[in-house]
mmCIF file of the C-alpha atoms, coordinates in Angstrom:
data_MODEL
# 
_entry.id   MODEL 
# 
loop_
_atom_site.group_PDB 
_atom_site.id 
_atom_site.type_symbol 
_atom_site.label_atom_id 
_atom_site.label_alt_id 
_atom_site.label_comp_id 
_atom_site.label_asym_id 
_atom_site.label_entity_id 
_atom_site.label_seq_id 
_atom_site.pdbx_PDB_ins_code 
_atom_site.Cartn_x 
_atom_site.Cartn_y 
_atom_site.Cartn_z 
_atom_site.occupancy 
_atom_site.B_iso_or_equiv 
_atom_site.pdbx_formal_charge 
_atom_site.auth_seq_id 
_atom_site.auth_comp_id 
_atom_site.auth_asym_id 
_atom_site.auth_atom_id 
_atom_site.pdbx_PDB_model_num 
ATOM 1   C CA . UNK A 1 1   ? 24.391 153.466 86.540  1.00 0.00 ? 1   UNK A CA 1 
ATOM 2   C CA . UNK A 1 2   ? 25.121 153.517 90.445  1.00 0.00 ? 2   UNK A CA 1 
ATOM 3   C CA . UNK A 1 3   ? 26.542 156.361 92.208  1.00 0.00 ? 3   UNK A CA 1 
ATOM 4   C CA . UNK A 1 4   ? 29.758 156.218 93.667  1.00 0.00 ? 4   UNK A CA 1 
ATOM 5   C CA . UNK A 1 5   ? 31.048 157.691 97.230  1.00 0.00 ? 5   UNK A CA 1 
ATOM 6   C CA . UNK A 1 6   ? 32.398 160.390 95.794  1.00 0.00 ? 6   UNK A CA 1 
ATOM 7   C CA . UNK A 1 7   ? 29.321 160.879 93.808  1.00 0.00 ? 7   UNK A CA 1 
ATOM 8   C CA . UNK A 1 8   ? 27.121 161.216 96.861  1.00 0.00 ? 8   UNK A CA 1 
ATOM 9   C CA . UNK A 1 9   ? 30.290 163.431 98.789  1.00 0.00 ? 9   UNK A CA 1 
ATOM 10  C CA . UNK A 1 10  ? 29.962 165.831 96.185  1.00 0.00 ? 10  UNK A CA 1 
ATOM 11  C CA . UNK A 1 11  ? 26.193 165.880 96.314  1.00 0.00 ? 11  UNK A CA 1 
ATOM 12  C CA . UNK A 1 12  ? 26.295 166.504 99.816  1.00 0.00 ? 12  UNK A CA 1 
ATOM 13  C CA . UNK A 1 13  ? 29.011 169.160 99.499  1.00 0.00 ? 13  UNK A CA 1 
ATOM 14  C CA . UNK A 1 14  ? 26.921 170.999 96.431  1.00 0.00 ? 14  UNK A CA 1 
ATOM 15  C CA . UNK A 1 15  ? 23.706 170.526 98.713  1.00 0.00 ? 15  UNK A CA 1 
ATOM 16  C CA . UNK A 1 16  ? 26.092 171.896 101.858 1.00 0.00 ? 16  UNK A CA 1 
ATOM 17  C CA . UNK A 1 17  ? 26.565 175.188 99.290  1.00 0.00 ? 17  UNK A CA 1 
ATOM 18  C CA . UNK A 1 18  ? 22.371 175.457 98.730  1.00 0.00 ? 18  UNK A CA 1 
ATOM 19  C CA . UNK A 1 19  ? 21.895 175.406 102.599 1.00 0.00 ? 19  UNK A CA 1 
ATOM 20  C CA . UNK A 1 20  ? 24.558 178.061 103.641 1.00 0.00 ? 20  UNK A CA 1 
ATOM 21  C CA . UNK A 1 21  ? 22.533 180.085 100.995 1.00 0.00 ? 21  UNK A CA 1 
ATOM 22  C CA . UNK A 1 22  ? 19.172 179.686 102.452 1.00 0.00 ? 22  UNK A CA 1 
ATOM 23  C CA . UNK A 1 23  ? 20.900 179.874 106.402 1.00 0.00 ? 23  UNK A CA 1 
ATOM 24  C CA . UNK A 1 24  ? 22.672 182.671 105.362 1.00 0.00 ? 24  UNK A CA 1 
ATOM 25  C CA . UNK A 1 25  ? 19.770 184.571 103.790 1.00 0.00 ? 25  UNK A CA 1 
ATOM 26  C CA . UNK A 1 26  ? 17.375 183.656 106.281 1.00 0.00 ? 26  UNK A CA 1 
ATOM 27  C CA . UNK A 1 27  ? 19.470 184.682 109.602 1.00 0.00 ? 27  UNK A CA 1 
ATOM 28  C CA . UNK A 1 28  ? 20.926 187.694 107.929 1.00 0.00 ? 28  UNK A CA 1 
ATOM 29  C CA . UNK A 1 29  ? 24.077 185.526 108.494 1.00 0.00 ? 29  UNK A CA 1 
ATOM 30  C CA . UNK A 1 30  ? 25.942 187.672 105.828 1.00 0.00 ? 30  UNK A CA 1 
ATOM 31  C CA . UNK A 1 31  ? 29.214 185.775 105.687 1.00 0.00 ? 31  UNK A CA 1 
ATOM 32  C CA . UNK A 1 32  ? 27.775 182.285 105.363 1.00 0.00 ? 32  UNK A CA 1 
ATOM 33  C CA . UNK A 1 33  ? 25.635 184.058 102.440 1.00 0.00 ? 33  UNK A CA 1 
ATOM 34  C CA . UNK A 1 34  ? 28.651 185.939 100.951 1.00 0.00 ? 34  UNK A CA 1 
ATOM 35  C CA . UNK A 1 35  ? 30.631 182.602 100.909 1.00 0.00 ? 35  UNK A CA 1 
ATOM 36  C CA . UNK A 1 36  ? 28.179 180.577 98.493  1.00 0.00 ? 36  UNK A CA 1 
ATOM 37  C CA . UNK A 1 37  ? 29.223 182.759 95.915  1.00 0.00 ? 37  UNK A CA 1 
ATOM 38  C CA . UNK A 1 38  ? 32.088 182.825 93.528  1.00 0.00 ? 38  UNK A CA 1 
ATOM 39  C CA . UNK A 1 39  ? 34.042 186.402 93.368  1.00 0.00 ? 39  UNK A CA 1 
ATOM 40  C CA . UNK A 1 40  ? 31.926 186.921 89.674  1.00 0.00 ? 40  UNK A CA 1 
ATOM 41  C CA . UNK A 1 41  ? 28.368 185.221 90.230  1.00 0.00 ? 41  UNK A CA 1 
ATOM 42  C CA . UNK A 1 42  ? 25.718 186.684 89.047  1.00 0.00 ? 42  UNK A CA 1 
ATOM 43  C CA . UNK A 1 43  ? 21.656 186.083 90.275  1.00 0.00 ? 43  UNK A CA 1 
ATOM 44  C CA . UNK A 1 44  ? 18.715 187.145 88.041  1.00 0.00 ? 44  UNK A CA 1 
ATOM 45  C CA . UNK A 1 45  ? 15.042 186.534 88.870  1.00 0.00 ? 45  UNK A CA 1 
ATOM 46  C CA . UNK A 1 46  ? 12.881 187.403 85.735  1.00 0.00 ? 46  UNK A CA 1 
ATOM 47  C CA . UNK A 1 47  ? 9.475  186.861 87.370  1.00 0.00 ? 47  UNK A CA 1 
ATOM 48  C CA . UNK A 1 48  ? 10.817 189.293 90.108  1.00 0.00 ? 48  UNK A CA 1 
ATOM 49  C CA . UNK A 1 49  ? 11.851 191.975 87.904  1.00 0.00 ? 49  UNK A CA 1 
ATOM 50  C CA . UNK A 1 50  ? 15.395 191.281 88.998  1.00 0.00 ? 50  UNK A CA 1 
ATOM 51  C CA . UNK A 1 51  ? 17.999 191.268 85.741  1.00 0.00 ? 51  UNK A CA 1 
ATOM 52  C CA . UNK A 1 52  ? 21.025 189.718 86.195  1.00 0.00 ? 52  UNK A CA 1 
ATOM 53  C CA . UNK A 1 53  ? 23.016 191.336 88.868  1.00 0.00 ? 53  UNK A CA 1 
ATOM 54  C CA . UNK A 1 54  ? 26.193 190.327 90.429  1.00 0.00 ? 54  UNK A CA 1 
ATOM 55  C CA . UNK A 1 55  ? 25.405 188.471 93.672  1.00 0.00 ? 55  UNK A CA 1 
ATOM 56  C CA . UNK A 1 56  ? 27.201 191.647 95.536  1.00 0.00 ? 56  UNK A CA 1 
ATOM 57  C CA . UNK A 1 57  ? 24.443 193.538 94.360  1.00 0.00 ? 57  UNK A CA 1 
ATOM 58  C CA . UNK A 1 58  ? 21.761 191.160 95.443  1.00 0.00 ? 58  UNK A CA 1 
ATOM 59  C CA . UNK A 1 59  ? 22.821 191.548 98.832  1.00 0.00 ? 59  UNK A CA 1 
ATOM 60  C CA . UNK A 1 60  ? 23.128 195.398 99.223  1.00 0.00 ? 60  UNK A CA 1 
ATOM 61  C CA . UNK A 1 61  ? 19.719 194.619 97.716  1.00 0.00 ? 61  UNK A CA 1 
ATOM 62  C CA . UNK A 1 62  ? 18.234 192.587 100.440 1.00 0.00 ? 62  UNK A CA 1 
ATOM 63  C CA . UNK A 1 63  ? 19.896 194.782 103.193 1.00 0.00 ? 63  UNK A CA 1 
ATOM 64  C CA . UNK A 1 64  ? 18.581 197.999 102.039 1.00 0.00 ? 64  UNK A CA 1 
ATOM 65  C CA . UNK A 1 65  ? 15.220 196.752 100.770 1.00 0.00 ? 65  UNK A CA 1 
ATOM 66  C CA . UNK A 1 66  ? 13.784 194.196 103.096 1.00 0.00 ? 66  UNK A CA 1 
ATOM 67  C CA . UNK A 1 67  ? 15.614 194.631 106.163 1.00 0.00 ? 67  UNK A CA 1 
ATOM 68  C CA . UNK A 1 68  ? 14.578 197.354 107.452 1.00 0.00 ? 68  UNK A CA 1 
ATOM 69  C CA . UNK A 1 69  ? 11.142 195.854 107.859 1.00 0.00 ? 69  UNK A CA 1 
ATOM 70  C CA . UNK A 1 70  ? 12.493 192.202 107.902 1.00 0.00 ? 70  UNK A CA 1 
ATOM 71  C CA . UNK A 1 71  ? 11.059 190.081 110.752 1.00 0.00 ? 71  UNK A CA 1 
ATOM 72  C CA . UNK A 1 72  ? 11.830 186.225 109.443 1.00 0.00 ? 72  UNK A CA 1 
ATOM 73  C CA . UNK A 1 73  ? 12.174 184.154 106.321 1.00 0.00 ? 73  UNK A CA 1 
ATOM 74  C CA . UNK A 1 74  ? 12.389 180.743 105.629 1.00 0.00 ? 74  UNK A CA 1 
ATOM 75  C CA . UNK A 1 75  ? 13.618 179.130 102.573 1.00 0.00 ? 75  UNK A CA 1 
ATOM 76  C CA . UNK A 1 76  ? 13.143 175.548 102.583 1.00 0.00 ? 76  UNK A CA 1 
ATOM 77  C CA . UNK A 1 77  ? 14.940 173.923 99.914  1.00 0.00 ? 77  UNK A CA 1 
ATOM 78  C CA . UNK A 1 78  ? 13.646 170.187 98.468  1.00 0.00 ? 78  UNK A CA 1 
ATOM 79  C CA . UNK A 1 79  ? 14.102 167.951 95.423  1.00 0.00 ? 79  UNK A CA 1 
ATOM 80  C CA . UNK A 1 80  ? 17.256 168.597 94.258  1.00 0.00 ? 80  UNK A CA 1 
ATOM 81  C CA . UNK A 1 81  ? 18.805 167.243 91.334  1.00 0.00 ? 81  UNK A CA 1 
ATOM 82  C CA . UNK A 1 82  ? 22.090 167.152 89.936  1.00 0.00 ? 82  UNK A CA 1 
ATOM 83  C CA . UNK A 1 83  ? 24.260 167.107 86.657  1.00 0.00 ? 83  UNK A CA 1 
ATOM 84  C CA . UNK A 1 84  ? 27.781 167.059 87.697  1.00 0.00 ? 84  UNK A CA 1 
ATOM 85  C CA . UNK A 1 85  ? 30.431 167.141 85.039  1.00 0.00 ? 85  UNK A CA 1 
ATOM 86  C CA . UNK A 1 86  ? 34.288 167.792 86.654  1.00 0.00 ? 86  UNK A CA 1 
ATOM 87  C CA . UNK A 1 87  ? 34.380 170.601 88.704  1.00 0.00 ? 87  UNK A CA 1 
ATOM 88  C CA . UNK A 1 88  ? 31.176 171.931 87.178  1.00 0.00 ? 88  UNK A CA 1 
ATOM 89  C CA . UNK A 1 89  ? 27.791 171.281 87.992  1.00 0.00 ? 89  UNK A CA 1 
ATOM 90  C CA . UNK A 1 90  ? 24.123 172.257 87.699  1.00 0.00 ? 90  UNK A CA 1 
ATOM 91  C CA . UNK A 1 91  ? 21.711 171.597 90.359  1.00 0.00 ? 91  UNK A CA 1 
ATOM 92  C CA . UNK A 1 92  ? 17.800 172.715 89.908  1.00 0.00 ? 92  UNK A CA 1 
ATOM 93  C CA . UNK A 1 93  ? 16.148 172.829 93.240  1.00 0.00 ? 93  UNK A CA 1 
ATOM 94  C CA . UNK A 1 94  ? 12.360 172.950 94.775  1.00 0.00 ? 94  UNK A CA 1 
ATOM 95  C CA . UNK A 1 95  ? 12.012 176.008 96.957  1.00 0.00 ? 95  UNK A CA 1 
ATOM 96  C CA . UNK A 1 96  ? 9.424  177.446 99.252  1.00 0.00 ? 96  UNK A CA 1 
ATOM 97  C CA . UNK A 1 97  ? 9.984  180.566 101.505 1.00 0.00 ? 97  UNK A CA 1 
ATOM 98  C CA . UNK A 1 98  ? 8.095  182.514 103.722 1.00 0.00 ? 98  UNK A CA 1 
ATOM 99  C CA . UNK A 1 99  ? 8.758  185.713 104.736 1.00 0.00 ? 99  UNK A CA 1 
ATOM 100 C CA . UNK A 1 100 ? 7.374  188.278 107.343 1.00 0.00 ? 100 UNK A CA 1 
ATOM 101 C CA . UNK A 1 101 ? 8.028  191.814 107.056 1.00 0.00 ? 101 UNK A CA 1 
ATOM 102 C CA . UNK A 1 102 ? 6.811  194.417 109.990 1.00 0.00 ? 102 UNK A CA 1 
ATOM 103 C CA . UNK A 1 103 ? 4.238  197.157 108.558 1.00 0.00 ? 103 UNK A CA 1 
ATOM 104 C CA . UNK A 1 104 ? 2.895  200.552 109.937 1.00 0.00 ? 104 UNK A CA 1 
ATOM 105 C CA . UNK A 1 105 ? -0.371 198.622 111.271 1.00 0.00 ? 105 UNK A CA 1 
ATOM 106 C CA . UNK A 1 106 ? -0.353 197.557 114.971 1.00 0.00 ? 106 UNK A CA 1 
ATOM 107 C CA . UNK A 1 107 ? -0.043 193.336 114.708 1.00 0.00 ? 107 UNK A CA 1 
ATOM 108 C CA . UNK A 1 108 ? -0.262 193.575 111.002 1.00 0.00 ? 108 UNK A CA 1 
ATOM 109 C CA . UNK A 1 109 ? 2.861  191.548 109.257 1.00 0.00 ? 109 UNK A CA 1 
ATOM 110 C CA . UNK A 1 110 ? 3.121  191.584 105.972 1.00 0.00 ? 110 UNK A CA 1 
ATOM 111 C CA . UNK A 1 111 ? 3.076  187.742 104.710 1.00 0.00 ? 111 UNK A CA 1 
ATOM 112 C CA . UNK A 1 112 ? 5.069  186.255 101.415 1.00 0.00 ? 112 UNK A CA 1 
ATOM 113 C CA . UNK A 1 113 ? 4.468  182.819 100.575 1.00 0.00 ? 113 UNK A CA 1 
ATOM 114 C CA . UNK A 1 114 ? 6.144  181.416 97.255  1.00 0.00 ? 114 UNK A CA 1 
ATOM 115 C CA . UNK A 1 115 ? 7.482  178.407 95.659  1.00 0.00 ? 115 UNK A CA 1 
ATOM 116 C CA . UNK A 1 116 ? 9.483  178.231 92.558  1.00 0.00 ? 116 UNK A CA 1 
ATOM 117 C CA . UNK A 1 117 ? 12.922 176.737 91.340  1.00 0.00 ? 117 UNK A CA 1 
ATOM 118 C CA . UNK A 1 118 ? 16.621 177.608 92.040  1.00 0.00 ? 118 UNK A CA 1 
ATOM 119 C CA . UNK A 1 119 ? 18.583 176.989 88.915  1.00 0.00 ? 119 UNK A CA 1 
ATOM 120 C CA . UNK A 1 120 ? 22.130 176.831 89.770  1.00 0.00 ? 120 UNK A CA 1 
ATOM 121 C CA . UNK A 1 121 ? 25.303 176.904 88.217  1.00 0.00 ? 121 UNK A CA 1 
ATOM 122 C CA . UNK A 1 122 ? 28.067 176.061 90.628  1.00 0.00 ? 122 UNK A CA 1 
ATOM 123 C CA . UNK A 1 123 ? 32.288 175.152 90.324  1.00 0.00 ? 123 UNK A CA 1 
ATOM 124 C CA . UNK A 1 124 ? 34.431 173.287 92.440  1.00 0.00 ? 124 UNK A CA 1 
ATOM 125 C CA . UNK A 1 125 ? 37.029 176.128 94.072  1.00 0.00 ? 125 UNK A CA 1 
ATOM 126 C CA . UNK A 1 126 ? 39.880 175.296 96.477  1.00 0.00 ? 126 UNK A CA 1 
ATOM 127 C CA . UNK A 1 127 ? 37.400 176.267 99.402  1.00 0.00 ? 127 UNK A CA 1 
ATOM 128 C CA . UNK A 1 128 ? 34.932 174.173 98.338  1.00 0.00 ? 128 UNK A CA 1 
ATOM 129 C CA . UNK A 1 129 ? 31.919 174.329 95.732  1.00 0.00 ? 129 UNK A CA 1 
ATOM 130 C CA . UNK A 1 130 ? 30.365 177.650 94.880  1.00 0.00 ? 130 UNK A CA 1 
ATOM 131 C CA . UNK A 1 131 ? 27.327 178.953 92.810  1.00 0.00 ? 131 UNK A CA 1 
ATOM 132 C CA . UNK A 1 132 ? 28.694 181.355 89.683  1.00 0.00 ? 132 UNK A CA 1 
ATOM 133 C CA . UNK A 1 133 ? 25.019 182.086 88.726  1.00 0.00 ? 133 UNK A CA 1 
ATOM 134 C CA . UNK A 1 134 ? 21.766 181.500 90.219  1.00 0.00 ? 134 UNK A CA 1 
ATOM 135 C CA . UNK A 1 135 ? 18.641 181.955 88.441  1.00 0.00 ? 135 UNK A CA 1 
ATOM 136 C CA . UNK A 1 136 ? 15.340 182.393 90.769  1.00 0.00 ? 136 UNK A CA 1 
ATOM 137 C CA . UNK A 1 137 ? 11.755 180.898 88.683  1.00 0.00 ? 137 UNK A CA 1 
ATOM 138 C CA . UNK A 1 138 ? 8.956  181.584 90.966  1.00 0.00 ? 138 UNK A CA 1 
ATOM 139 C CA . UNK A 1 139 ? 5.797  179.259 90.336  1.00 0.00 ? 139 UNK A CA 1 
ATOM 140 C CA . UNK A 1 140 ? 3.762  180.732 92.865  1.00 0.00 ? 140 UNK A CA 1 
ATOM 141 C CA . UNK A 1 141 ? 3.141  183.752 95.001  1.00 0.00 ? 141 UNK A CA 1 
ATOM 142 C CA . UNK A 1 142 ? 0.766  185.089 97.439  1.00 0.00 ? 142 UNK A CA 1 
ATOM 143 C CA . UNK A 1 143 ? 1.234  188.044 99.549  1.00 0.00 ? 143 UNK A CA 1 
ATOM 144 C CA . UNK A 1 144 ? -1.220 189.174 102.189 1.00 0.00 ? 144 UNK A CA 1 
ATOM 145 C CA . UNK A 1 145 ? -1.391 191.119 105.583 1.00 0.00 ? 145 UNK A CA 1 
ATOM 146 C CA . UNK A 1 146 ? -1.985 188.741 108.706 1.00 0.00 ? 146 UNK A CA 1 
ATOM 147 C CA . UNK A 1 147 ? -2.851 189.458 111.924 1.00 0.00 ? 147 UNK A CA 1 
ATOM 148 C CA . UNK A 1 148 ? -0.365 188.520 114.695 1.00 0.00 ? 148 UNK A CA 1 
ATOM 149 C CA . UNK A 1 149 ? -0.651 188.504 118.667 1.00 0.00 ? 149 UNK A CA 1 
ATOM 150 C CA . UNK A 1 150 ? 2.193  191.149 119.728 1.00 0.00 ? 150 UNK A CA 1 
ATOM 151 C CA . UNK A 1 151 ? 3.770  188.266 122.199 1.00 0.00 ? 151 UNK A CA 1 
ATOM 152 C CA . UNK A 1 152 ? 3.906  186.259 119.162 1.00 0.00 ? 152 UNK A CA 1 
ATOM 153 C CA . UNK A 1 153 ? 5.573  189.171 116.838 1.00 0.00 ? 153 UNK A CA 1 
ATOM 154 C CA . UNK A 1 154 ? 7.778  189.676 119.846 1.00 0.00 ? 154 UNK A CA 1 
ATOM 155 C CA . UNK A 1 155 ? 8.901  185.885 119.752 1.00 0.00 ? 155 UNK A CA 1 
ATOM 156 C CA . UNK A 1 156 ? 9.611  185.606 116.380 1.00 0.00 ? 156 UNK A CA 1 
ATOM 157 C CA . UNK A 1 157 ? 11.707 189.175 116.706 1.00 0.00 ? 157 UNK A CA 1 
ATOM 158 C CA . UNK A 1 158 ? 13.845 187.240 119.486 1.00 0.00 ? 158 UNK A CA 1 
ATOM 159 C CA . UNK A 1 159 ? 14.462 184.483 117.643 1.00 0.00 ? 159 UNK A CA 1 
ATOM 160 C CA . UNK A 1 160 ? 14.170 184.749 113.965 1.00 0.00 ? 160 UNK A CA 1 
ATOM 161 C CA . UNK A 1 161 ? 16.953 186.847 112.735 1.00 0.00 ? 161 UNK A CA 1 
ATOM 162 C CA . UNK A 1 162 ? 20.620 187.065 113.488 1.00 0.00 ? 162 UNK A CA 1 
ATOM 163 C CA . UNK A 1 163 ? 20.511 184.133 116.032 1.00 0.00 ? 163 UNK A CA 1 
ATOM 164 C CA . UNK A 1 164 ? 23.502 181.748 116.029 1.00 0.00 ? 164 UNK A CA 1 
ATOM 165 C CA . UNK A 1 165 ? 22.142 178.764 117.277 1.00 0.00 ? 165 UNK A CA 1 
ATOM 166 C CA . UNK A 1 166 ? 25.482 176.864 117.239 1.00 0.00 ? 166 UNK A CA 1 
ATOM 167 C CA . UNK A 1 167 ? 26.494 179.186 120.460 1.00 0.00 ? 167 UNK A CA 1 
ATOM 168 C CA . UNK A 1 168 ? 23.445 178.773 122.454 1.00 0.00 ? 168 UNK A CA 1 
# 
């Protein structure tokens, strides 16, 4: 079946929503992060020990548990497959992420490298496509302490979080 222009536009609108999640999360742009969800959206990550919880609680958990030590994050999205039925859609997206947290050891950062799937249920709203439920499926994950030179840590700190590159 050939895709129509409308099909392609819908896919790009959905892809923008998925990308907004990653950018909001990685840059700690909570306004962007918040707008990807429906008001009653839920999130679950069974492999990470997270039962279904409201998306707002996910954000609170990220802020309280990760942000005090967070230095950077990258959630890279690849290979999104779409199933669209009118104003509803399901996507399955491969995700790879790397995060860095500071530690109490000088020049040692806690690095997480992982990969998995985002399985998203989305709905089209008056504001655009929004995620109503996300399941994170973890396929691989390694964690380790990594030695970084102090100047590299400062560069990451300066350019990684809370940076609005559109204003520069």
